[in-house]
TITOR-785689 format. One record per atom (N, C-alpha, C): atom name; residue in one letter; x, y, z; residue number from 1. Coordinates in Angstrom, 1 decimal. Example, Ala and Ser with C-alpha at 12.3 -4.5 7.8 and 13.67 -1.06 7.14 Angstrom:
2
[N, A, [13.2, -5.7, 7.8], 1];
[CA, A, [12.3, -4.5, 7.8], 1];
[C, A, [13.2, -3.3, 7.8], 1];
[N, S, [12.8, -2.2, 7.1], 2];
[CA, S, [13.7, -1.1, 7.1], 2];
[C, S, [12.9, 0.0, 7.9], 2];
***
This chain:
197
[N, X, [19.7, 44.3, 18.8], 1];
[CA, X, [19.3, 43.2, 20.2], 1];
[C, X, [20.6, 42.8, 20.3], 1];
[N, X, [19.9, 42.7, 21.3], 2];
[CA, X, [21.4, 41.5, 22.5], 2];
[C, X, [20.8, 40.0, 22.5], 2];
[N, X, [22.5, 39.7, 23.3], 3];
[CA, X, [21.2, 38.5, 23.5], 3];
[C, X, [19.9, 37.9, 24.6], 3];
[N, X, [20.1, 38.9, 25.4], 4];
[CA, X, [18.9, 38.8, 26.1], 4];
[C, X, [17.4, 38.5, 25.4], 4];
[N, X, [18.1, 39.1, 24.5], 5];
[CA, X, [16.0, 39.4, 23.7], 5];
[C, X, [16.3, 38.2, 22.6], 5];
[N, X, [17.0, 37.1, 22.7], 6];
[CA, X, [17.0, 35.8, 21.6], 6];
[C, X, [16.3, 34.4, 22.2], 6];
[N, X, [15.7, 33.3, 21.7], 7];
[CA, X, [15.3, 31.8, 21.7], 7];
[C, X, [16.8, 31.7, 21.7], 7];
[N, X, [17.6, 31.1, 23.0], 8];
[CA, X, [19.0, 30.5, 22.5], 8];
[C, X, [18.6, 29.3, 22.5], 8];
[N, X, [16.9, 28.8, 22.4], 9];
[CA, X, [16.8, 27.8, 22.4], 9];
[C, X, [16.2, 27.2, 21.1], 9];
[N, X, [16.3, 27.7, 20.3], 10];
[CA, X, [15.6, 27.7, 18.4], 10];
[C, X, [16.8, 26.5, 18.5], 10];
[N, X, [16.0, 26.2, 16.5], 11];
[CA, X, [16.7, 24.9, 16.0], 11];
[C, X, [16.4, 25.8, 14.8], 11];
[N, X, [17.5, 26.0, 14.2], 12];
[CA, X, [17.6, 26.0, 12.8], 12];
[C, X, [16.5, 25.4, 11.8], 12];
[N, X, [15.4, 25.1, 11.4], 13];
[CA, X, [15.5, 24.3, 9.7], 13];
[C, X, [15.4, 23.1, 10.4], 13];
[N, X, [14.7, 23.1, 12.2], 14];
[CA, X, [14.6, 22.1, 13.2], 14];
[C, X, [15.7, 21.3, 13.8], 14];
[N, X, [16.8, 21.4, 12.9], 15];
[CA, X, [17.4, 20.5, 13.7], 15];
[C, X, [19.1, 20.8, 14.3], 15];
[N, X, [19.1, 21.9, 14.5], 16];
[CA, X, [20.0, 22.4, 14.7], 16];
[C, X, [20.0, 23.9, 15.6], 16];
[N, X, [21.1, 23.2, 17.0], 17];
[CA, X, [20.7, 24.6, 17.6], 17];
[C, X, [21.6, 25.7, 17.4], 17];
[N, X, [21.2, 27.3, 17.7], 18];
[CA, X, [23.1, 27.8, 18.0], 18];
[C, X, [24.1, 27.8, 18.7], 18];
[N, X, [23.9, 27.0, 19.0], 19];
[CA, X, [24.6, 26.2, 19.8], 19];
[C, X, [25.6, 25.8, 18.6], 19];
[N, X, [24.9, 24.9, 18.2], 20];
[CA, X, [25.9, 24.0, 17.2], 20];
[C, X, [26.1, 24.4, 16.7], 20];
[N, X, [25.3, 25.6, 15.5], 21];
[CA, X, [25.6, 26.7, 15.0], 21];
[C, X, [26.8, 26.8, 14.9], 21];
[N, X, [27.8, 28.4, 16.1], 22];
[CA, X, [28.2, 28.4, 16.4], 22];
[C, X, [28.9, 27.6, 16.8], 22];
[N, X, [29.1, 26.2, 17.2], 23];
[CA, X, [31.2, 25.6, 17.6], 23];
[C, X, [30.8, 24.9, 15.5], 23];
[N, X, [30.4, 24.7, 15.4], 24];
[CA, X, [30.9, 23.7, 13.8], 24];
[C, X, [31.1, 25.4, 12.5], 24];
[N, X, [31.2, 26.4, 13.2], 25];
[CA, X, [31.5, 27.1, 12.6], 25];
[C, X, [32.5, 28.2, 13.3], 25];
[N, X, [32.2, 27.6, 14.5], 26];
[CA, X, [34.2, 27.6, 15.1], 26];
[C, X, [34.1, 29.6, 15.3], 26];
[N, X, [32.8, 30.3, 16.3], 27];
[CA, X, [32.5, 31.1, 16.5], 27];
[C, X, [32.8, 31.4, 18.0], 27];
[N, X, [34.6, 30.9, 18.4], 28];
[CA, X, [34.4, 30.6, 20.1], 28];
[C, X, [33.5, 31.5, 21.1], 28];
[N, X, [33.2, 33.1, 20.7], 29];
[CA, X, [33.0, 33.6, 21.7], 29];
[C, X, [31.8, 34.4, 22.1], 29];
[N, X, [30.4, 33.7, 20.2], 30];
[CA, X, [29.5, 32.8, 20.0], 30];
[C, X, [29.1, 32.3, 20.5], 30];
[N, X, [30.0, 31.1, 21.4], 31];
[CA, X, [30.1, 29.6, 21.8], 31];
[C, X, [30.0, 30.2, 23.2], 31];
[N, X, [30.7, 31.2, 23.7], 32];
[CA, X, [30.9, 31.5, 25.4], 32];
[C, X, [29.6, 31.9, 25.1], 32];
[N, X, [29.3, 32.7, 25.1], 33];
[CA, X, [28.1, 33.5, 25.4], 33];
[C, X, [27.1, 32.3, 25.7], 33];
[N, X, [26.6, 32.1, 24.3], 34];
[CA, X, [25.3, 31.0, 25.1], 34];
[C, X, [25.5, 30.1, 26.1], 34];
[N, X, [26.2, 30.1, 25.6], 35];
[CA, X, [26.5, 28.7, 27.4], 35];
[C, X, [26.2, 29.7, 28.5], 35];
[N, X, [27.0, 31.0, 28.7], 36];
[CA, X, [26.9, 32.3, 29.7], 36];
[C, X, [24.9, 32.5, 30.1], 36];
[N, X, [24.6, 32.0, 28.7], 37];
[CA, X, [23.6, 32.4, 29.0], 37];
[C, X, [22.1, 30.0, 29.2], 37];
[N, X, [23.4, 30.1, 29.7], 38];
[CA, X, [22.2, 29.2, 29.3], 38];
[C, X, [21.8, 28.0, 28.5], 38];
[N, X, [23.8, 28.1, 27.5], 39];
[CA, X, [23.0, 27.3, 26.4], 39];
[C, X, [23.0, 25.4, 27.4], 39];
[N, X, [22.2, 24.9, 26.5], 40];
[CA, X, [22.7, 23.1, 27.3], 40];
[C, X, [23.6, 22.8, 25.7], 40];
[N, X, [24.7, 23.2, 26.3], 41];
[CA, X, [26.2, 21.5, 26.3], 41];
[C, X, [25.4, 20.3, 25.6], 41];
[N, X, [24.7, 19.8, 25.5], 42];
[CA, X, [24.0, 18.0, 25.6], 42];
[C, X, [23.3, 18.0, 25.2], 42];
[N, X, [22.7, 19.0, 24.3], 43];
[CA, X, [21.0, 19.2, 23.7], 43];
[C, X, [21.8, 19.1, 22.3], 43];
[N, X, [20.7, 17.4, 22.2], 44];
[CA, X, [21.3, 16.8, 20.1], 44];
[C, X, [20.6, 17.3, 19.2], 44];
[N, X, [20.8, 17.3, 17.8], 45];
[CA, X, [20.7, 17.8, 16.9], 45];
[C, X, [19.3, 16.1, 16.3], 45];
[N, X, [18.9, 16.6, 15.3], 46];
[CA, X, [17.9, 15.9, 14.6], 46];
[C, X, [18.6, 13.9, 14.1], 46];
[N, X, [20.4, 14.4, 13.8], 47];
[CA, X, [21.0, 12.6, 14.5], 47];
[C, X, [21.8, 12.6, 15.0], 47];
[N, X, [20.6, 13.1, 16.2], 48];
[CA, X, [21.9, 12.8, 17.4], 48];
[C, X, [23.6, 13.7, 18.3], 48];
[N, X, [23.6, 14.5, 17.3], 49];
[CA, X, [25.2, 15.6, 17.4], 49];
[C, X, [24.9, 16.7, 19.2], 49];
[N, X, [26.1, 16.7, 18.5], 50];
[CA, X, [25.2, 18.0, 19.8], 50];
[C, X, [26.3, 18.6, 20.1], 50];
[N, X, [26.6, 19.8, 19.6], 51];
[CA, X, [28.0, 21.3, 19.5], 51];
[C, X, [29.1, 20.3, 19.8], 51];
[N, X, [29.1, 19.5, 21.1], 52];
[CA, X, [30.9, 19.2, 21.1], 52];
[C, X, [31.2, 18.3, 19.8], 52];
[N, X, [29.8, 17.2, 19.4], 53];
[CA, X, [30.4, 16.6, 18.9], 53];
[C, X, [31.1, 17.1, 17.5], 53];
[N, X, [29.7, 18.6, 16.7], 54];
[CA, X, [30.1, 19.3, 15.4], 54];
[C, X, [31.6, 19.9, 16.3], 54];
[N, X, [32.2, 20.4, 16.8], 55];
[CA, X, [32.8, 21.0, 17.2], 55];
[C, X, [34.3, 20.0, 17.0], 55];
[N, X, [34.5, 18.7, 17.0], 56];
[CA, X, [35.4, 17.5, 17.4], 56];
[C, X, [35.4, 17.2, 16.2], 56];
[N, X, [34.6, 16.9, 16.0], 57];
[CA, X, [34.7, 16.7, 14.0], 57];
[C, X, [34.8, 17.8, 12.8], 57];
[N, X, [34.8, 19.2, 13.2], 58];
[CA, X, [35.6, 20.6, 12.6], 58];
[C, X, [36.5, 20.5, 12.8], 58];
[N, X, [37.3, 19.7, 14.0], 59];
[CA, X, [38.9, 20.4, 14.6], 59];
[C, X, [38.8, 21.4, 15.1], 59];
[N, X, [37.8, 22.0, 16.0], 60];
[CA, X, [37.2, 23.5, 16.7], 60];
[C, X, [38.5, 23.5, 17.8], 60];
[N, X, [39.2, 23.0, 18.1], 61];
[CA, X, [40.2, 22.6, 19.4], 61];
[C, X, [39.8, 23.9, 20.5], 61];
[N, X, [39.7, 24.5, 19.9], 62];
[CA, X, [39.5, 25.6, 21.1], 62];
[C, X, [37.7, 25.9, 21.4], 62];
[N, X, [37.0, 25.6, 20.5], 63];
[CA, X, [35.1, 24.9, 21.3], 63];
[C, X, [35.5, 23.6, 21.4], 63];
[N, X, [35.7, 22.8, 21.1], 64];
[CA, X, [35.5, 21.4, 22.2], 64];
[C, X, [36.4, 22.2, 24.0], 64];
[N, X, [37.1, 23.2, 24.0], 65];
[CA, X, [38.1, 23.1, 24.9], 65];
[C, X, [36.8, 23.7, 26.3], 65];
[N, X, [36.5, 25.0, 26.2], 66];
[CA, X, [34.9, 25.3, 25.7], 66];
[C, X, [34.4, 24.8, 26.1], 66];
[N, X, [33.5, 23.9, 25.3], 67];
[CA, X, [32.2, 22.8, 25.6], 67];
[C, X, [32.7, 21.7, 26.6], 67];
[N, X, [33.7, 21.4, 26.8], 68];
[CA, X, [34.5, 19.7, 27.9], 68];
[C, X, [34.6, 21.0, 29.0], 68];
[N, X, [35.1, 22.4, 29.7], 69];
[CA, X, [34.9, 22.1, 30.9], 69];
[C, X, [32.9, 23.0, 31.3], 69];
[N, X, [32.1, 23.1, 29.4], 70];
[CA, X, [31.2, 23.0, 30.6], 70];
[C, X, [30.2, 22.2, 30.8], 70];
[N, X, [31.0, 20.8, 31.0], 71];
[CA, X, [30.2, 19.6, 31.1], 71];
[C, X, [30.2, 18.6, 29.8], 71];
[N, X, [30.3, 19.6, 28.7], 72];
[CA, X, [30.3, 18.3, 27.5], 72];
[C, X, [30.6, 17.0, 27.9], 72];
[N, X, [30.2, 16.3, 27.4], 73];
[CA, X, [30.3, 14.5, 27.7], 73];
[C, X, [31.3, 14.6, 26.7], 73];
[N, X, [32.1, 13.3, 27.1], 74];
[CA, X, [33.5, 12.9, 26.3], 74];
[C, X, [33.0, 11.2, 25.9], 74];
[N, X, [32.0, 10.7, 26.0], 75];
[CA, X, [30.8, 9.9, 25.8], 75];
[C, X, [30.2, 9.9, 25.2], 75];
[N, X, [29.1, 11.2, 24.7], 76];
[CA, X, [28.7, 10.9, 23.9], 76];
[C, X, [29.0, 10.9, 22.5], 76];
[N, X, [27.3, 10.2, 22.2], 77];
[CA, X, [28.4, 9.8, 20.8], 77];
[C, X, [26.2, 9.6, 20.0], 77];
[N, X, [26.4, 9.8, 18.3], 78];
[CA, X, [25.6, 10.3, 17.7], 78];
[C, X, [24.5, 8.8, 16.9], 78];
[N, X, [23.5, 9.1, 17.0], 79];
[CA, X, [23.0, 8.1, 15.8], 79];
[C, X, [23.7, 7.3, 15.5], 79];
[N, X, [25.0, 7.2, 14.9], 80];
[CA, X, [25.3, 5.6, 13.8], 80];
[C, X, [26.5, 5.4, 15.2], 80];
[N, X, [26.5, 5.8, 16.8], 81];
[CA, X, [27.2, 5.6, 17.5], 81];
[C, X, [28.6, 6.4, 17.6], 81];
[N, X, [28.5, 7.0, 17.3], 82];
[CA, X, [30.2, 7.7, 16.8], 82];
[C, X, [30.4, 8.8, 18.1], 82];
[N, X, [31.6, 8.2, 18.5], 83];
[CA, X, [32.0, 9.1, 19.4], 83];
[C, X, [32.4, 10.4, 19.2], 83];
[N, X, [32.7, 11.3, 19.9], 84];
[CA, X, [33.7, 12.3, 19.2], 84];
[C, X, [34.9, 12.2, 19.0], 84];
[N, X, [35.4, 11.0, 19.8], 85];
[CA, X, [36.7, 10.7, 19.4], 85];
[C, X, [36.8, 10.1, 17.7], 85];
[N, X, [35.5, 9.1, 18.2], 86];
[CA, X, [35.6, 8.6, 16.3], 86];
[C, X, [35.4, 10.2, 15.5], 86];
[N, X, [34.8, 10.6, 15.3], 87];
[CA, X, [34.8, 11.7, 14.9], 87];
[C, X, [35.6, 12.4, 14.2], 87];
[N, X, [36.3, 13.1, 15.0], 88];
[CA, X, [37.8, 13.7, 15.7], 88];
[C, X, [38.5, 13.2, 14.7], 88];
[N, X, [38.8, 11.5, 15.1], 89];
[CA, X, [39.8, 10.1, 13.8], 89];
[C, X, [40.0, 10.3, 12.5], 89];
[N, X, [38.2, 10.1, 12.2], 90];
[CA, X, [37.7, 9.5, 11.4], 90];
[C, X, [38.2, 11.1, 10.1], 90];
[N, X, [38.1, 12.5, 10.3], 91];
[CA, X, [38.8, 13.4, 10.3], 91];
[C, X, [40.1, 13.4, 10.2], 91];
[N, X, [41.1, 13.5, 10.9], 92];
[CA, X, [42.1, 12.9, 11.3], 92];
[C, X, [42.7, 14.3, 12.0], 92];
[N, X, [42.4, 14.6, 12.9], 93];
[CA, X, [41.9, 15.6, 13.9], 93];
[C, X, [43.1, 15.1, 14.8], 93];
[N, X, [44.2, 16.0, 14.9], 94];
[CA, X, [45.7, 14.9, 16.2], 94];
[C, X, [45.2, 15.5, 17.1], 94];
[N, X, [45.3, 16.0, 16.9], 95];
[CA, X, [45.5, 17.7, 18.7], 95];
[C, X, [43.6, 17.2, 19.2], 95];
[N, X, [42.7, 16.6, 18.6], 96];
[CA, X, [41.3, 16.9, 19.1], 96];
[C, X, [41.6, 15.4, 19.8], 96];
[N, X, [42.3, 14.0, 19.6], 97];
[CA, X, [42.0, 13.0, 19.3], 97];
[C, X, [43.0, 13.2, 20.0], 97];
[N, X, [44.0, 13.5, 21.0], 98];
[CA, X, [45.0, 14.1, 22.1], 98];
[C, X, [44.1, 14.8, 23.2], 98];
[N, X, [43.3, 15.4, 22.6], 99];
[CA, X, [42.9, 16.3, 23.5], 99];
[C, X, [41.6, 15.4, 24.7], 99];
[N, X, [40.7, 15.0, 23.4], 100];
[CA, X, [40.1, 14.1, 24.1], 100];
[C, X, [41.2, 13.2, 24.3], 100];
[N, X, [42.0, 11.9, 24.2], 101];
[CA, X, [41.9, 10.7, 25.2], 101];
[C, X, [43.0, 11.7, 26.5], 101];
[N, X, [43.4, 13.3, 26.4], 102];
[CA, X, [43.7, 13.9, 27.7], 102];
[C, X, [42.4, 13.6, 28.6], 102];
[N, X, [41.7, 13.4, 28.2], 103];
[CA, X, [40.3, 14.0, 28.6], 103];
[C, X, [39.9, 12.9, 29.5], 103];
[N, X, [41.2, 11.9, 28.8], 104];
[CA, X, [39.7, 10.2, 28.8], 104];
[C, X, [39.0, 9.8, 28.7], 104];
[N, X, [38.5, 9.8, 27.4], 105];
[CA, X, [38.0, 9.3, 26.1], 105];
[C, X, [38.1, 7.9, 26.1], 105];
[N, X, [37.1, 7.4, 25.6], 106];
[CA, X, [37.5, 5.1, 25.8], 106];
[C, X, [37.8, 5.6, 25.0], 106];
[N, X, [39.0, 5.3, 24.2], 107];
[CA, X, [39.7, 4.9, 22.2], 107];
[C, X, [38.9, 3.3, 21.9], 107];
[N, X, [38.6, 3.2, 23.0], 108];
[CA, X, [38.3, 1.4, 22.0], 108];
[C, X, [36.5, 1.8, 22.5], 108];
[N, X, [35.5, 2.5, 22.8], 109];
[CA, X, [34.1, 2.1, 21.9], 109];
[C, X, [34.4, 2.0, 20.4], 109];
[N, X, [33.1, 0.9, 20.7], 110];
[CA, X, [33.2, 1.0, 19.2], 110];
[C, X, [31.3, 0.7, 19.2], 110];
[N, X, [31.7, 1.3, 18.0], 111];
[CA, X, [30.6, 1.9, 17.0], 111];
[C, X, [30.7, 0.3, 16.0], 111];
[N, X, [30.9, 1.2, 14.7], 112];
[CA, X, [30.9, 0.0, 13.0], 112];
[C, X, [32.5, -0.6, 14.0], 112];
[N, X, [33.6, 0.8, 14.3], 113];
[CA, X, [34.5, 0.2, 13.6], 113];
[C, X, [35.0, 1.2, 14.8], 113];
[N, X, [36.4, 1.2, 15.7], 114];
[CA, X, [37.1, 1.8, 16.7], 114];
[C, X, [37.3, 2.8, 16.2], 114];
[N, X, [38.2, 3.9, 17.3], 115];
[CA, X, [38.6, 5.4, 16.5], 115];
[C, X, [39.9, 5.2, 16.2], 115];
[N, X, [40.6, 3.8, 15.8], 116];
[CA, X, [41.6, 3.8, 15.5], 116];
[C, X, [41.2, 3.1, 14.6], 116];
[N, X, [40.0, 2.6, 14.2], 117];
[CA, X, [39.6, 1.9, 12.9], 117];
[C, X, [39.4, 3.0, 11.5], 117];
[N, X, [38.8, 4.5, 12.5], 118];
[CA, X, [38.5, 4.5, 11.9], 118];
[C, X, [39.6, 6.0, 11.0], 118];
[N, X, [40.8, 6.4, 11.8], 119];
[CA, X, [41.7, 6.6, 12.0], 119];
[C, X, [42.6, 5.8, 10.6], 119];
[N, X, [43.2, 4.3, 10.9], 120];
[CA, X, [42.8, 3.8, 9.5], 120];
[C, X, [42.5, 4.1, 7.7], 120];
[N, X, [41.4, 3.5, 8.5], 121];
[CA, X, [40.5, 3.4, 7.2], 121];
[C, X, [40.5, 4.7, 5.8], 121];
[N, X, [39.8, 5.7, 7.2], 122];
[CA, X, [39.9, 7.3, 6.7], 122];
[C, X, [41.0, 7.4, 5.7], 122];
[N, X, [42.4, 7.0, 6.1], 123];
[CA, X, [43.6, 6.5, 4.8], 123];
[C, X, [44.6, 8.5, 5.7], 123];
[N, X, [44.3, 8.7, 6.7], 124];
[CA, X, [45.5, 9.2, 7.0], 124];
[C, X, [47.2, 9.4, 7.8], 124];
[N, X, [47.5, 9.8, 6.4], 125];
[CA, X, [49.0, 9.7, 6.1], 125];
[C, X, [49.6, 10.1, 7.7], 125];
[N, X, [48.8, 10.9, 9.1], 126];
[CA, X, [49.8, 11.4, 9.6], 126];
[C, X, [49.6, 10.1, 10.5], 126];
[N, X, [50.7, 9.4, 11.0], 127];
[CA, X, [51.1, 9.0, 11.5], 127];
[C, X, [50.9, 9.1, 13.7], 127];
[N, X, [51.1, 10.4, 13.3], 128];
[CA, X, [51.0, 10.8, 14.6], 128];
[C, X, [49.2, 10.2, 15.0], 128];
[N, X, [48.2, 10.8, 14.7], 129];
[CA, X, [46.6, 10.1, 14.9], 129];
[C, X, [47.7, 8.6, 15.5], 129];
[N, X, [47.9, 7.8, 14.1], 130];
[CA, X, [47.9, 6.4, 14.9], 130];
[C, X, [48.1, 6.8, 16.5], 130];
[N, X, [49.2, 6.6, 16.7], 131];
[CA, X, [50.1, 6.7, 17.4], 131];
[C, X, [49.7, 8.0, 19.0], 131];
[N, X, [48.9, 8.4, 18.5], 132];
[CA, X, [48.2, 9.4, 19.5], 132];
[C, X, [47.2, 8.2, 20.3], 132];
[N, X, [46.6, 7.4, 19.2], 133];
[CA, X, [45.4, 6.4, 19.7], 133];
[C, X, [45.9, 5.6, 20.4], 133];
[N, X, [47.0, 4.5, 20.0], 134];
[CA, X, [47.5, 3.3, 20.4], 134];
[C, X, [48.6, 3.9, 21.8], 134];
[N, X, [48.8, 4.8, 21.8], 135];
[CA, X, [50.0, 5.5, 23.5], 135];
[C, X, [48.3, 5.7, 24.1], 135];
[N, X, [47.6, 5.7, 23.5], 136];
[CA, X, [45.9, 6.2, 24.6], 136];
[C, X, [45.3, 4.7, 24.9], 136];
[N, X, [45.8, 3.2, 25.1], 137];
[CA, X, [45.3, 1.6, 24.8], 137];
[C, X, [44.1, 1.7, 23.8], 137];
[N, X, [44.7, 2.5, 22.7], 138];
[CA, X, [43.4, 2.1, 21.2], 138];
[C, X, [43.8, 0.2, 21.3], 138];
[N, X, [43.0, -0.6, 21.0], 139];
[CA, X, [42.9, -2.2, 21.1], 139];
[C, X, [43.3, -3.0, 19.2], 139];
[N, X, [44.6, -3.3, 19.0], 140];
[CA, X, [44.8, -3.0, 17.6], 140];
[C, X, [44.2, -4.4, 17.3], 140];
[N, X, [43.6, -5.0, 18.6], 141];
[CA, X, [43.3, -6.4, 17.6], 141];
[C, X, [41.6, -6.6, 17.3], 141];
[N, X, [41.4, -5.6, 17.6], 142];
[CA, X, [40.5, -5.2, 17.4], 142];
[C, X, [39.1, -5.4, 16.5], 142];
[N, X, [38.8, -5.6, 15.5], 143];
[CA, X, [37.4, -6.3, 14.4], 143];
[C, X, [36.3, -5.4, 14.3], 143];
[N, X, [35.9, -5.0, 13.3], 144];
[CA, X, [34.6, -4.4, 12.9], 144];
[C, X, [33.2, -5.5, 13.0], 144];
[N, X, [32.4, -5.5, 11.7], 145];
[CA, X, [31.0, -6.5, 11.4], 145];
[C, X, [32.0, -7.5, 10.3], 145];
[N, X, [32.5, -6.6, 9.8], 146];
[CA, X, [34.1, -7.2, 8.2], 146];
[C, X, [34.3, -8.3, 9.0], 146];
[N, X, [35.3, -8.1, 10.2], 147];
[CA, X, [36.0, -8.9, 11.1], 147];
[C, X, [37.2, -8.3, 10.0], 147];
[N, X, [37.5, -6.5, 10.2], 148];
[CA, X, [38.9, -6.3, 9.6], 148];
[C, X, [39.3, -5.1, 10.9], 148];
[N, X, [40.8, -5.6, 10.7], 149];
[CA, X, [41.0, -4.7, 12.1], 149];
[C, X, [42.0, -3.7, 11.5], 149];
[N, X, [43.3, -3.1, 12.9], 150];
[CA, X, [43.6, -2.8, 11.7], 150];
[C, X, [44.0, -2.3, 11.5], 150];
[N, X, [45.6, -3.1, 11.9], 151];
[CA, X, [45.8, -4.4, 11.0], 151];
[C, X, [46.1, -3.9, 9.8], 151];
[N, X, [44.9, -4.9, 9.1], 152];
[CA, X, [44.6, -4.9, 7.1], 152];
[C, X, [44.4, -3.6, 6.7], 152];
[N, X, [43.9, -2.5, 7.8], 153];
[CA, X, [42.9, -1.3, 7.3], 153];
[C, X, [44.6, -0.4, 6.8], 153];
[N, X, [46.1, -0.7, 8.0], 154];
[CA, X, [46.8, 0.3, 7.6], 154];
[C, X, [48.0, -0.9, 6.7], 154];
[N, X, [47.7, -1.8, 6.6], 155];
[CA, X, [49.2, -2.1, 5.6], 155];
[C, X, [47.7, -2.0, 4.5], 155];
[N, X, [47.1, -2.0, 4.0], 156];
[CA, X, [46.1, -0.9, 3.0], 156];
[C, X, [46.6, 0.2, 2.8], 156];
[N, X, [45.8, 1.0, 3.6], 157];
[CA, X, [47.6, 1.8, 3.5], 157];
[C, X, [48.7, 2.5, 2.5], 157];
[N, X, [48.4, 2.2, 3.8], 158];
[CA, X, [51.0, 1.2, 3.1], 158];
[C, X, [51.0, 1.0, 1.4], 158];
[N, X, [50.2, -0.2, 1.3], 159];
[CA, X, [49.8, -0.4, -0.3], 159];
[C, X, [49.7, 1.0, -1.3], 159];
[N, X, [48.5, 1.0, -0.5], 160];
[CA, X, [47.8, 2.4, -1.8], 160];
[C, X, [48.7, 3.9, -1.6], 160];
[N, X, [49.4, 3.8, -1.2], 161];
[CA, X, [50.5, 4.9, -0.8], 161];
[C, X, [52.0, 4.7, -1.8], 161];
[N, X, [52.9, 4.0, -1.7], 162];
[CA, X, [54.3, 3.4, -1.8], 162];
[C, X, [53.5, 2.5, -3.6], 162];
[N, X, [54.2, 3.4, -4.3], 163];
[CA, X, [54.1, 3.6, -5.9], 163];
[C, X, [55.4, 3.2, -6.4], 163];
[N, X, [56.6, 2.4, -6.2], 164];
[CA, X, [58.2, 2.4, -6.6], 164];
[C, X, [57.7, 1.1, -6.1], 164];
[N, X, [57.6, 0.0, -7.4], 165];
[CA, X, [57.2, -1.0, -7.8], 165];
[C, X, [58.4, -2.2, -6.8], 165];
[N, X, [59.8, -1.8, -7.5], 166];
[CA, X, [60.7, -2.4, -7.6], 166];
[C, X, [60.4, -2.2, -5.3], 166];
[N, X, [60.6, -1.5, -5.3], 167];
[CA, X, [61.1, -1.3, -3.6], 167];
[C, X, [59.9, -1.6, -2.7], 167];
[N, X, [58.4, -1.6, -3.6], 168];
[CA, X, [57.0, -2.6, -3.4], 168];
[C, X, [57.3, -3.7, -3.2], 168];
[N, X, [57.7, -4.4, -3.9], 169];
[CA, X, [58.0, -5.9, -4.0], 169];
[C, X, [59.2, -6.0, -2.8], 169];
[N, X, [60.3, -6.2, -2.5], 170];
[CA, X, [60.6, -6.0, -1.0], 170];
[C, X, [59.6, -6.1, -0.6], 170];
[N, X, [59.5, -4.3, 0.1], 171];
[CA, X, [58.8, -4.9, 1.2], 171];
[C, X, [57.1, -5.4, 1.4], 171];
[N, X, [56.7, -6.1, 0.5], 172];
[CA, X, [56.0, -6.9, -0.1], 172];
[C, X, [56.4, -7.9, 0.7], 172];
[N, X, [57.8, -8.4, -0.1], 173];
[CA, X, [57.7, -9.9, 0.5], 173];
[C, X, [57.9, -9.9, 1.7], 173];
[N, X, [58.7, -9.3, 2.9], 174];
[CA, X, [58.7, -9.0, 4.1], 174];
[C, X, [58.0, -9.5, 4.6], 174];
[N, X, [57.0, -7.7, 4.7], 175];
[CA, X, [55.8, -7.6, 5.3], 175];
[C, X, [54.5, -9.4, 5.0], 175];
[N, X, [55.1, -10.2, 3.5], 176];
[CA, X, [54.3, -11.5, 4.0], 176];
[C, X, [54.6, -12.4, 4.1], 176];
[N, X, [56.6, -12.7, 4.7], 177];
[CA, X, [56.9, -14.1, 5.3], 177];
[C, X, [56.4, -13.7, 7.0], 177];
[N, X, [56.1, -12.0, 7.7], 178];
[CA, X, [56.4, -10.9, 9.0], 178];
[C, X, [54.0, -12.2, 9.4], 178];
[N, X, [53.9, -11.6, 7.8], 179];
[CA, X, [52.4, -11.7, 8.4], 179];
[C, X, [52.3, -13.4, 8.1], 179];
[N, X, [52.7, -13.9, 7.8], 180];
[CA, X, [52.7, -15.4, 8.0], 180];
[C, X, [52.9, -16.7, 9.1], 180];
[N, X, [54.5, -15.6, 9.8], 181];
[CA, X, [54.8, -16.8, 10.8], 181];
[C, X, [53.5, -15.9, 11.8], 181];
[N, X, [53.5, -15.1, 12.0], 182];
[CA, X, [52.3, -14.3, 12.8], 182];
[C, X, [50.5, -14.5, 12.5], 182];
[N, X, [50.1, -16.0, 11.5], 183];
[CA, X, [49.3, -16.1, 11.6], 183];
[C, X, [48.0, -15.6, 11.1], 183];
[N, X, [48.7, -13.6, 10.4], 184];
[CA, X, [47.0, -13.0, 9.9], 184];
[C, X, [47.2, -13.7, 8.6], 184];
[N, X, [46.3, -13.9, 8.1], 185];
[CA, X, [45.9, -14.9, 7.3], 185];
[C, X, [45.1, -13.3, 6.5], 185];
[N, X, [44.9, -12.9, 6.7], 186];
[CA, X, [43.6, -11.5, 5.6], 186];
[C, X, [45.2, -10.7, 5.3], 186];
[N, X, [46.1, -10.2, 5.9], 187];
[CA, X, [47.0, -9.4, 5.7], 187];
[C, X, [48.0, -10.3, 4.4], 187];
[N, X, [48.2, -11.4, 4.8], 188];
[CA, X, [48.7, -11.9, 4.4], 188];
[C, X, [47.7, -12.2, 2.7], 188];
[N, X, [46.8, -12.2, 2.8], 189];
[CA, X, [45.9, -12.6, 0.8], 189];
[C, X, [46.0, -11.2, 0.5], 189];
[N, X, [46.0, -10.2, 1.4], 190];
[CA, X, [45.7, -8.9, 1.2], 190];
[C, X, [47.3, -8.7, 0.2], 190];
[N, X, [48.7, -8.9, 0.8], 191];
[CA, X, [50.2, -8.9, 0.6], 191];
[C, X, [50.0, -8.9, -1.5], 191];
[N, X, [49.7, -10.9, -0.9], 192];
[CA, X, [49.6, -11.6, -2.4], 192];
[C, X, [48.6, -11.1, -3.2], 192];
[N, X, [47.9, -10.5, -3.2], 193];
[CA, X, [46.6, -9.9, -4.4], 193];
[C, X, [47.8, -8.5, -4.6], 193];
[N, X, [48.9, -7.6, -3.8], 194];
[CA, X, [48.9, -6.7, -4.6], 194];
[C, X, [50.3, -6.7, -4.9], 194];
[N, X, [50.7, -7.9, -4.5], 195];
[CA, X, [52.1, -8.5, -5.2], 195];
[C, X, [52.5, -7.9, -6.7], 195];
[N, X, [53.7, -6.8, -6.8], 196];
[CA, X, [53.9, -6.7, -8.2], 196];
[C, X, [53.9, -8.3, -8.9], 196];
[N, X, [53.4, -8.1, -10.1], 197];
[CA, X, [53.5, -9.6, -11.2], 197];
[C, X, [54.1, -9.3, -11.7], 197];
***
């Protein structure tokens, strides 16, 4: 059977298309062939995801490139309001975050969180990911509905990963002074709560 004999718009289990499945599984050749045969790169699943969002969330750089070249919407979003950039940042895919930033993805669009918040919240120790977002203009003052900023999430991450209590005590003391000087009350509270007793 040849691809010309297939219905490329059919949905698997009523929610995802062949293109979405191929993008999720990182089958570049199949994605390219489906697009050649007019598969719509912006068709949405039941959860409003597209093949492009699945490719970004999966960290499939070549898939993302093919879909971008074929007209995928760089500012697309799913039912949660998450953009492809947010999905890539949340999963810690530095190369995808860099690629999307280079294609003009807005780093400050917010669902509940921004891409920077997702990168921080999900505990990615990849400083490179945070640096790419900051270099792309991510706003460190944005906050989510709980009032948390990327600063607070990064402090949490740093405190969780530092197990040397003697070293931690000195760092907490210095960070507490800086947080106090700059009126970062939530950060100061977090530091006080985590200070070695």
